[in-house]
N, C-alpha and C positions, 0 to 999 in steps of 0.2 A: 538819211534817205533821199536826199536830193536825187530828181533825174540825173542822169549821164548820157542823155542820146535825145533824139527829138521825138516830142511827142509818138507821131507815127511809128515809132518803132519796134510797136508789138503789131501793127498790122500785120504781119505773117500769121500769130498766132490768132487774129481775129480772122483770118482768111481760113486759119484749119479749122478753127470751132465753126464757122460756117459751112466749111465741107462736110464734117461729121453729123450736123445735124440737117444736112439738105439732100435731095434724093441725086445720090450720085457712085458712079463706079466704086467696086470694092475696093479695087489697090487702092484709086483713091483716098477714100476714108481708111485703107489701115496705112496709108502713106500718112495723113491727114493724123492720124492716132499716134503714132510712132513720133512724131515731130513734137507731138504734145506731152508726150512722153519724157523725151530729151526737154526739152524747154521747164518740165518742171522742176528739175532736178537739176537746172542749169545755174549758175548764181549771177545770171543776167534775169531771171524769174524777182528776183527782191525789187529789183526797180523796176521793172515792167510791171508785175502786179500791180503794184501801189499806182503806177501812172493809170492802168486800168481802170481801178477803183477810183479815181479822181476824174478821168475824161466823160464828156458826153459823148463822145464816138463808139464805145461799148455800152451794148444792149444788157439789160439784166442777167441775163443767161451768160452772157460773157463774164461782165462783174462777180458771179458767182462763182466761177472757175477761177478767176482772178484770186477771190479771197479762198476756197480749197486750196488752191495752189500754197497761199501766204502759209497758209496755216501745218503742208506740210513739209514745208520751207523751214516752220519753225520748230516742227518738231522732231523732223530728222535732221536740216542742215543748218543749224545756228552756228556752225565752227565754221559759216564759209565769211561770217562778216566780223568783221575787229568786236571786241566787248566794247570798247568805247563808243560804237554804234548802235547800243540795246538801247540807250532813254531815247534816241531818236526813233528809232524805231516803235517804244513804244507808245510814244505821241502821237506819231502816225495812224497807230489804230485807234487811241482814245479819240484823234480828231475824224476819223472815219465813221467811229460809232457814234459822233454827234451826227454825220452826213447823213447814216442811216438809218438813223433813231426810230423813223415811223417806217420803215422798211424799203424794200423786201425783208421779211422774216428772216430768209434763210440765210441771206447775206450778213446781216445782223448777226446771226447766232454764228455763223463761221467767225466773223472779227472778233467774238465773245470767245470762243474757240482758242484762236489765237492769241489773246489775249492771256488766257490765262495758260497758256503752253508755257509763253514767255514769261510770264511769271512764274512759274515754274524753277526756269533754267535761269534768269536773271539772278542769282543768287546775291548779288548786290543789291538790289530792289526789296529794302527792308518793310516798307510802307504801303504794302500793296492795297488791303482793303480800303484805308483811309484815302490813298489818293483817288484811286476809283470814284469812292463817294463822292468826294469832295470835285473831282473832274465833272463826273455825271449823275449825281445823288441830286442837285439842287434846284434842278429843271425838271418840272412835272415832266415835260417830253422827252426826257434821256433816262427818267427812273425805270422803263423798262430796261434799259441796258443795263444798269444797274443789277436787276432783278435776274435779268438771264446770267449775268456773270456771278451772282452769288451761286446760282445753280448749278451751273455748267463747273466751277472750280473745284467742287468735291471730287464730283465725278473723272474730270483730268486728272489728279493727283492721284486718286485710287489708280489709274489705268497710267501712270506715271514710268511702267516697264518700259512703253515706249521709247523713251525720252534718254540719251545719252549721260545719264549720271550714275556714278555709282550705288549701290546699295546704301554706303553712309549720308552719301547726299541727298540721296532722295529723302532717308528718312528724317534728316535733319529738316529738309523743306518743308515734309508735309507738317512737322511740328509748328514750325514758323506760321505756315498757311492756313493750316486748321487749327490745331491746338490752341495757338496763341491767338488765332482771329476768332474762336470759337461762342465767346459771348460777347463780343462785338457784333457778330451775324445777329444772335440771338434777338439783342436789342435793336439791331434796325430791323429785323421783321418783326416785333412785334410792335416796334414806332410807326411802321407802315400800314399795319393791317388795323391799327388805331386812327388811323390819319383820316380815313372816310370809308362810308359803307362800301363804297367800290372796289375800294383796294380790298377790304376785309374776302370782299367776294372777286377776286382778282384771281384767275386759277394760275398765273407765275406764282404769287404766294404759297398756294398749297404744293406746288413744285421744290420751290426753294425751302422749304419745310423740309419735305420729304428725301432732297438731296443732303440736307445737314442732318438729318436724325441719327446718322451712323457716327458723326462726329461729335456732336454736342449730347452731353449727359440726358440719357432720355427725361429722365425726372424734372428736369429745367423747363422741358417744353411741356411735359403734362402739367406741372404748378404754375405753368403761364398763362397770359388769356389766350394763348393760341390754340390751346384743346378745344376751348367754346367756338372757337374761331371755324377749327376747324369740323366740329361738329354741326356748326350751324349752317356749311357750306353745302352740307348733305341736303338740305331745303332748298338749294338755290339750283337753277338747271345748267348753267356755266362753270361752277367750278365744281360742278358734283363728280365728275369722274377723276378729276384731279384728287379732291377731298378721300375718295374711297384709296388710291395709291395710298396717300398719306398715310392713310390710318392702316392700312394694310403691312408697309411697312413698320408701322410703330410697331404692330404686333409682333412681326418678326425679330424686331429686335428685345420682346420680353421671350420668347422661349425659353432659357433657361430662368425656370418659374420661379425655383428659391430663391436665385438674386433678386428676380423681378417682380416680388411678392407684392409689393408698396403700389407698384404702376399698374399691374393685373388689376389690382382692386379699384382703383381709381379710374380705370378703363370700361368695366366690366359695368357697373349700372348706363354706363352709357350706352354701351354696345346692345344689350338688352333693351334698351327703352328705343330700339331702331324697330320692335318687333309691328309695333302697328302700322309704322310706313312701309314696311314690306306688305304688309296684308292689304293695307290701302292701293299700293304699284301693281300689286296683282289685282287687285279688281278693277282700275285703270286699265287695266291691262297695257300700263308702261314697262315696257321689253327692257330699256335699257339701264330704268330705275330699279326694277326688281330684279337685274342681272349685278347690278353693281352690289347692292343690300347685301344680296345671295352671297357677295363674294367677301362681303364683311365678316359676316356671321361664320362661313365655311373658315375663311384663314386665321379670325378667331379661334372658334374650336379647333383648329389642327395645329396652331403656335402653342394655346394651352390644353393639349389633350391630356399632358401629366398632372394637371392638377384636375380635370375632369375625373380621371380615375381616384383620383384620391379622395376629392372631396363631389362624391357625386348628386349629394341630393343637392346642395349650395351652387353647383354650377349644371342644375340640369334645364332650366331655363334656355340656357345656351344651346345646349343640346336641344332641345325643343325648339328653338328658332332654326336650325338648321334643317330638321326634319322638317320644319315647315317649308323651307324654301323647294325641298325637294316634291311637295303636296303639293303644291300652288302654280309649281314649276308646267302649266298645260304647253307653254309652245319648247320645253325639252332646251329651254337655250341657257338657261344656270346651273342648271342641275349637277350639271360636270363639275363645277366649284366645290360639290359635297363629297364627291366619291374619295380622296384624297383623305379626307376628315375621318370619315367612316372606316376608313382602312386603319389609318391611325389608332383612332379609338378601339377598335377590336384586336389589336396587337395586344396592348395591356389587358381589355377585358377578359382576355385566353390567359393569363398569367394566374398563376392561383393566388398571389398576395393580392388582389383585386377581385376577388370573386362577389364579393358585397358587391364592387360598384357594378360587378356585371349582373347581378339580381337586379340592382337598380334600373337598368337598362332594358331588358328581356323584352319588354313591352314597346319602346323605342323600334328595338332592330325587328320586332315583329312586325310592327306598323310599315316599317322599312319595305321589309319583303313584300307587303299588299301593296304601297307606291311603287315598288319598282317594279311588279308585274304588270302593275297598271299603264305603267310606260311603256313597257313593249311593246302594247298593243300596236298594230298597225295601222293610220290615219282611213276614216272612211270616206272615200271619192266624192267628191261634190256631185259631182254630173255623173253617178251610178257607176264610172267605170272601172272595171274589176281590174282590168290590165294595165290601169294608170294611177296609181296610187298616189303620184306626187305633181300631178297637173305636168306632166312631162320634165320636172325639174331632177336632173341625175343627180345630180350635186346635191342635193337636198337627199335624196333617196341615198345617196351612198354615206352622207353624212349621218343617217339615220342608223344604216347597217352596224356602221363602226359604234353608235352610240352605244346599240343595243350589248354587245357583245362588253363594252364598257358597267354598262349597270349588270351584266352577268356578271363582272368580276365581285360588284357591290354584294350579289346574291350569294355567293362565296363567303364573303365575310360575314353576312348573315347566318349561316350556318355553323359558323365555328361559333357563334356567339349563344345562339338558342337552339342549335343541336339540328341535322339533317333530318328528324321524323318531323318535328314542327313545318318547316320550311318545304318538305316535300309533302305535306298535308295539305298546306295551303294550295298548292298546286292541283292535289289530286280534288280538292273541293270543287277549286275553278272549273276543272275536266267535267267533274261529275255532274255540279250545276249545269253545264251548258248539254252534255249529253240526254238530262232530262227535261229539259227546256226545250231545247233545238234539234235535239237528234232524230226526233221521228218527223219532223221537217225537212231534213236534209236530202239530196235527191243528188243523182248522179251531176246533175247540170247545175244545182245550185246548194251551196252551203249557206244557212243566213248567219249573220253575224262569227262569222268565220275568224276574226278576228279574236274573239274572248276568250274561243278557241287555242288560236295558233300562239298565243302570248304564254299562259302557262307550261304548253308546250316547249316552248324556247326556253323557261327557267328551268326547267327540267332536264333541258340537255345545257345548261349553264351550269346545274350545279352537281353535275355526274360526277366529276372529280373528287368534289368532297364526301361522296357517298361510300361509308366502308363495303366489302365487300359481303359482312355479315348484318347486313341490315333486314330485318325481318317484318316490318311489322308494314309498311305505305309499299314498296315496292311490290312484293306480291301482288298489292291490289292493283299499283298504277299500268300493270305491265301487261294485263289481259285488257285493261282499258284502250292502251295506245294502239294494241295490234286491230283496234275496233274502231281507229280512226276514220274519217271517210274521207274520198277521192279529191280534196279542192289541193290545188298543186301546193300550194304554202302550206296546208296543215300536214298534207302528207309529207312533204319536206322534213318537218321540224319534226314529225314523227319517227321518221326512218332515223334523220341523226340524232334524235335522244335514243333509243336504242342502243344507237356505236357507241353513247358514251358509259351503257351501261352492261359492256360484254364483259367485264372482272366480275361483275356480279352475278352476271346469267353463269360464268364459267362455276362458281362456287354454288348455282342452285340450278342445274343442267337437268335435273332429273327431268323436271315436269315446265321449263320455263324457253329451253333452248328451241324445240322447234317451230312452236307457233311465231317465235320473232326471227327466225331465218327464214321461215314460209314466208314472213310478210315482207324482210327485206328482200327475198329474192323475186314476190311477185310484182316488187316495184319497177324492175330493172323492164317491165313492160310498160310502164306509164308513157306518157303521150309527153309529157315535161323532162326536155334535158336535164334540168336544175336534179330534178325527183332521181333520177336515173345515174349522175353525178353521186348524189348524195345516197345511192343505195352502195354502190362500189365500194366509197371510202368507209360505209356501216359495215359492210360486207367483210373487207381488210380487219376491222378492227374484230370482226366477230369471229373471225377463222385465226387470229394471230393469238385472240385472248383465251378461244374456245378449242385450241387446235387438238388438244389429248383428245375431247370429246367426239370430235369429229371426224378420227380415225377412222371409223366404223364406218361410215358415210361418201369414203371417196368414190361408190360407184356413182353416185347420184351428183354428187361436185363436179366427178369427171364430166357427165352430159352436160350439165349446166355450163361448164367452163367452155365444153366446146361447140355449142351451140351461142353464145354470148359476147364471146370474145370481139369477132371481130364486127359485131355492131356497135363497139362502145367507142367514145374519145378516146384518144389515147393516154390519159392522164388514170381516167377508170379502166382502162386495161391493164396498167400498170398496177393497182389497186387490187385488182381480185386476183391476179397473179401472185402479187406479194401474200394475198389470204391462202390462195390454197396453196403455195411454195411452202407458206409458214405450217402447214399441215401435213405436207409431203415430209418435214423436217421432224417431226415427232414421230417419225415410222423406225422400225426396228430396221438394221443394217438390209436382213436377208430379202427386204420386201422394196427398196428403193430402188434397183436397179429397172426392176418391172413397173415401178409407176413413173421413173422419170421418163421412160421409154414412152408410157402411155401419155402424158401429160406434154413431154414437147416434142416428140418426133411430128406431130401435127404442126407447132410453130415452126419446126426445120424445113419444113415441106414448104411453107408458106414462105419462108426465110428466100429459098432457092430459087423459088415461083418470081420472090419480089426482086431477090438480084439480078436476073436473067432481064428485066424489063426496067430498071428502075435509071430512068435516062435524065429525070428533073432532078431539081435542087427538094421539091415537095416528096418526089417518090423517096430520094436517099434520105431522106430525115426520118419516113414513115421505115425505112428498110432500117435504121439504126433505131429508131423504139422497137421495134418486133425483135431485135438482138438482144436489147437493153430487158427484154419477158424472159430470155434465158437466163443471163445472167441474175435474176431475182431467183430461179430454183438453185442455181450455183451458189450465190448467198444463206439460203436458209438453208438448202439439204448438205446435213454435213455428219454423216453417219460414223459413227465411233469403231474405228474396228484397229485391230491391234496387229501391227508389222508383226511379221511381213505378209500377212493377209493380204488379198487385192481391196482396194477401196471401189466399190460399187459406183459414188461420183466419178470418181477418177477413171474406170471404166466408161463409163458416157460420156465423158470429157474428150477420150480418146475417138470416142464414135463422131462427136459433132466437132472436132478439131480441123479436119481437113476441111471441112465445108465451110469452116471461119476462116480459115487461112486462104483459102481460095478467094473467099469475097473480098480479104484485104488487101489479095494481089493485083484486084479486078479494081479496085474504087481507091487507087492509091489520091486522088485528088480530091477526095471527100472525106472534108474534117471531120466529120460530123457521123458516119460510118465507122471509120478510123479508131476513133475515142469510143464507139458503141464494143467494137471487137475487143479494144485496149483494154475496156473496162471488165469484161468477160473474161480474158486472159488472166486479167492481176487478181481478181476474184476468185479463179481457179485455181492460183499459187495462196492464196489469203485463209481461205475455206478449208483445203485440202492438206496444206501446207509439204512435208516431207514426202507424203504419198503422190505429190505429182510427181516424185523423180524418173518414173516410166519415160512421162512425155516432156520432160525437162531439155533434150537435147534439141527435140522440133519446136520447141515453142522458144528458146533463146536464139534459132536458126532465124524463125520467122518475125521474132523481134527488130534483130540486127536487122535483115534484111530491106523491113516495112520502112524503119526509121531512116534506114541509109537511100533508099527511093524517096521517101515521101517528106522527111525534114517535121514530123509532126511529134509533138512533145508526149503526148498520148503513150506512144511505144520507150518512151524513157520512164513515164509511170508506171506501166505496167513492168520494166524491167526493174523496178524498185523494189517490188514485192517478191522477187525472187532474192534481190540483196538481203532483203530484211530474213525471210524463212529460211535460206540454204548459206546461212552465214557459218564463221570460222566458230568452231566449238558448239553448235548445235549436235544433239544426239540424231544419230541415223544420216548425218552427212560426214564423206571424209575428204582428204584433204584433196586428191582426184578434182571432186564434184568443184572443191572452193578455186582451187586455182584457175579452172575451167570459167567461174562466174566472174571471176577478177579480170580474165582475157576477155569476156563478154563486155565487161564494163569497159574497159580499157577502149574496144571497137566501136562502142554508143561515143565514149567522149571521142574518139578522135574526129567521128562523123558530125559531132555537137560542134568543135573547133573549126570544123573546116566551114561549117555554115555561118558561123560567127565572122568566119573571117572573108567568105564574102557578100555578105548582108549586113549591115549595119544595125544596133541592138535595138534601133525603136521597132523595127521591123520582124522581131524575135521575141516579145517579152513571154509568152507562154511558154516557149519552149526554152527561154533561159531561167524560167520560174522553176519547171521541170526538173531542169539539170542539175541546177543547185541544189536542190531538193531531193533527189538524188544522190549528189555527190557527198551532204550531211550524211546519209546515212551510211555511206562508202565509209568516212571518216570514223564512224562509230562503231561498224562490222566488221570493217578490213583495213582499219588503219596503218596500221606497220606495209601492207601493199600500196598503199595509194600513196602516203609522203614520201614515199621513197621512190614513184613510180617516176621517168621521166618526162609523162605527161604535165606531174604539177607545175611547172612552169609557164606551162602556156595556159593551165587552169585560174591559175592566179592573176594571170594575165587579161584571162577572158574576164576573169569578175571585176577588176576594175575599171575595164572596159562596159561592162552591163550598170555599174553604179551611175551613167550617164541617163538613165533610162527615168522619165517620170511617172512610170505605173509603179503603184506600192508595193502588189505580191513578188514581181521579180526581183525587187529592190529589197525587200524581206528576207527572201529567200537566199538573197546573194549576204547578205551581212550576216546571216546566221550561216554561213558556211564560211564565213571567215571568221567569224568570233570562233567555231568550234576548229578550224586549220588553227588560229593564232594561240589556242588554249592549249595544245600540243608542246607548245614553245616553252610553256610552263614545268610547273612538278607532276600535276595531275589532270589526267583526261577528263575531259570533258563532260563525258557520259555519266547516269544517273546509277551505274551497276555497282557493287560494292562486293569484294573480294570476300575470301573466307574469315579475315581476322576484322572483317566489317570497317575495313579503310578503304577512303576512295584508291581508285587504280593510278599508281604513277607512271610517268610518262621516263620510258627508257632514255638515256643521254642521246641515242644517236637517233633519236626521233625527233626529241628536242634541238638538236645541232641542225635536222633538216629544216626545221622549221626555221631556226633564226638566220638559216642562207637565204631562205625564200624571202625574209625581212628585208636580208641585204639586200636583194637585187631588186626586190618589186616596193618599198616602203615607200620610199620618196613620191611615186607613182602613186598609191593607194594612200596615202597622206593626203596628198592632192583632192583626189577625189572623193575621200570622204567632207573633207572640210567644204572643198566644192558644193556638194549634196546637200551637205548642212544650210551651209551660205545660202545657198540660189535654188535647189531644185528638189530634196527629199520631200515627200509628204511629210505630217508632223507626225505620223504616230513611226514614223522609222528613227527619231532621232535618239530615242533609248539605246537602241541595236548600234547605231551609226557612232554616238561616242562612247558605248562599249569596244569596238572596234578601235578606237583611239587610243583609250585608257589601255586594251591589250597590248597594242603594240610599245607603249609605254613601258610597258610591264618587263618587254622583253629587251628593247633596247632606247634608255630613257635619251640619254645623253643625245643621241641619234637623231632619233624622231623631235626632241628639243629643235631642232636643227631643221630638219625638214617642214616642221610648224614653221618656223621663223622666214625659211624660203618663199613657201605657200601664200604667209602675209603678206609677203613682199611682193608679190605680181599680184596683186588685186589692183583691179583699175584706182587711177588716181582718183583722188576726192572721194573717193567710200569710205575711206576711213582716214582720221588725223593721226597724226605723228604720237600725239599721247597716247591715243588709245593701243596703237602698236605695240611703244614700249611698253605701257602696263600690261599687255596680256605678257608677252615675250619675256617679260622682269619675273613677272610672278611664276610662269612656270618654271623658269631656270631656281629660281628659290625652291618650288615643291622638287623639284630633282634634285638639288644640293643636298634638302633636308628630308631625302628619302622619305617623300608625302608623296608617289605618283600619283594616288587615290585621288586624290583633289585636283588632277590636274584637271579630269573629267569635267567637276563644275564648272571649273575657270571656260575649258573650252565651246561647254554647252552656252553659257552665259555671253561668251563673246559672238558665236554663232546665231545665235539668238538675237542679240542687239543689231549685227551687220544683218539679216534678214530682215528686221522689221525697217532698218532705213534704206534696204536696196532691195526689194520686194524682186526687182527685175534688174540685170546687169544694165548700167548707166550706159557704158561705152560700150555693150557687148563681152562675151567671157573672155577675149585676149586671149592672153595664153595659158589659159587657165581649160580652153576648151578642150574633153575630152580627144584624146586621139582615136583614131579605127585600129581597130585590136587586128593583129595579121597573124595568121598561124602557117608555120611550114612544117605540115609532116602529112 
């Protein structure tokens, strides 16, 4: 790997790096970035990076870039250099490791990774570990390089799918590098650990052990002197964290407790013996040490949880240790390590087989409730400023809020173990104690020790989901207590939120519990705190949703409340109280619906008309859209049951408001927010009232068609989809004339979409593409014969191919789902989940199969190119299953022809991005699968190939070239 140019041949690289790090023009930085990207993938980078590492003209940052580039070359581009040059490259890496033995550490680590990845791919190098040790292990100064290599090697082999080796080659190399070297690695680590005190306390040693734990028989480590070294390192500051990680990795390897019982028995006494260290760390307020020890206890408990459930008495000291970490964690920094343990143990204790263990740990979980409620308390401000409890640290405040909800989950676990009555009893005792002690001292402006009241209220809220509606011991005592809570902002907020969690229980006990709660919640709308008002709106929604049946007789007072409060609330709260009110109206008998819809919705419609006349800016249009959303909530909830041909009162009201909504849509064709809100309302009219909407269907279809033609907003397609679903072929009360008109309506919408696709690049229409192909998926389901034989289908399929050039996930998903459903009609069975009377999947008529095969013959080559290009370059990772599914469907329809198209696509890839061997291997394997009638196996071949290609070519090296997508054109 000698230099083949002047030493300053890499000067442009240094200049580009300087531009990237300097204060430069954005375009200049972009050019520099593009240059460096191309450089990293070029063959010249091999020699230049080695020169940069050896020269004095490059600074540390440039040399780190060179080492990083060299790593990428070895991982992805080793095919660019002859095999006979690999020993020279290996020797250069070893020489550079000697140069950088003392650092900078990032460069040294990159070089070590380079050497490890070369070792994986250089299969002719058989004495990897001996050579590295003999080259770097004899000099104390280069020994850190050996330790780095020992740590890195297992990690890189495990991640070996980045490397261009077959599964068999990688498996064989894994055996050679790890399995065959395991005992030698263990001997080296033991030898090093015993060489000196400093060696035994070197964090690198711990990291090496951690890395090899999965490759060595764990029993060999436990029975070696290394186990004592690991636990001894917990007493020393520098290797402490590395020792913690090492132990936790060992625990994870013993999860199969039956297989690892002897190892657990060896580790367990050492772990339990750490409890005094934990207590001392808490006493010394040594936060980092306490967190590390807490993690050890929690990880051991989680990994051995099955054994704990089987042997509750013997392993109780470990559980007590985990409880101790929760109790002693004053700063709440370590307690989160324990959450998973309590959940996992609860999962076993609640099984009938482990009832004895449950009884053994009832007291533990009872103490855990007390600990958790104690940790829920807000801090007391040091300077007495109640408005700033966290001394201005907003990040700490947000962390605490999130943390409380996690502790709430632990309280739910406790409910399952010791029962909700006991858990609620603890909250009740704390609230009652506060009321007796501090209640008389509370005033309108001062609530003493409010933290001790707010915390148990939060715990009540957290446990609400676990309390059955039949609970009759604690809640009848708690609810009257809660509705007397004083007017402190945070306390009132928590009380209101807690009531919102027990609305199902209230519905079950409505006779004497409903009115006081409803009054307390409704009174909270007058609270000066916005947070309390928001909480009141949310709880009001839950209250109405769950107690709707009981509230039907309170419509008068509710209407007055709704009228006076609605416009005073923020948007979210308006939606919440409207949702609640609408759910009550949804329980009305049909004869009362029209009258009540008018009473509640007419004021909203009047406000809508007024707002629509003056909404001139974005903010006002957004408020208008939000107000339309309130009407939609009534449409969603109020669905009276009326037998045809009786008039549906919900439809009758929709007919009244439809002209207003249609006029607003006409006047706001440039406002996506307003149009989306109106289309959402129309969509739910159809979904709620279904075929009863027939009297309004013509006007609605015309409004949707005109609106889409004028605005090109996908929301009109979204609303169209509801008509397709509800008025499909074969639906009761829908005649052939209606379905024919609906298909013509779809074709009109499709033509508008195709014209838009022809005029504008796909990347400017992601939402529209998403909505159109979701609509077309339903057309394939409900109108399969009409759409598959439509003259528009050729253009729709061409538009789908064009849409696959997008980078956005959702429109790609929609397009791929359309393609999969379309291609399914080229086979024997329809892609729907419906079954005929004989309980058989619906078969596809030959005429429809032929139609799909004709489409594949016309567009298949382009489609294969688009799918493979997307999988190799642009598709989000989650799209791969559907994309490969499309290719598989194509192979099922025309296996030999699709194999040719795949070959053509691979032949169009940029030069140097794939070797001839790879290409021939892929195409040969595909041909073999096709000839053997094993088409299903082609899918995994293509997935592996595109995954490998993508890993090595994150971005196109020379641009996409001939594989760039063509602009879609529609003549119609």
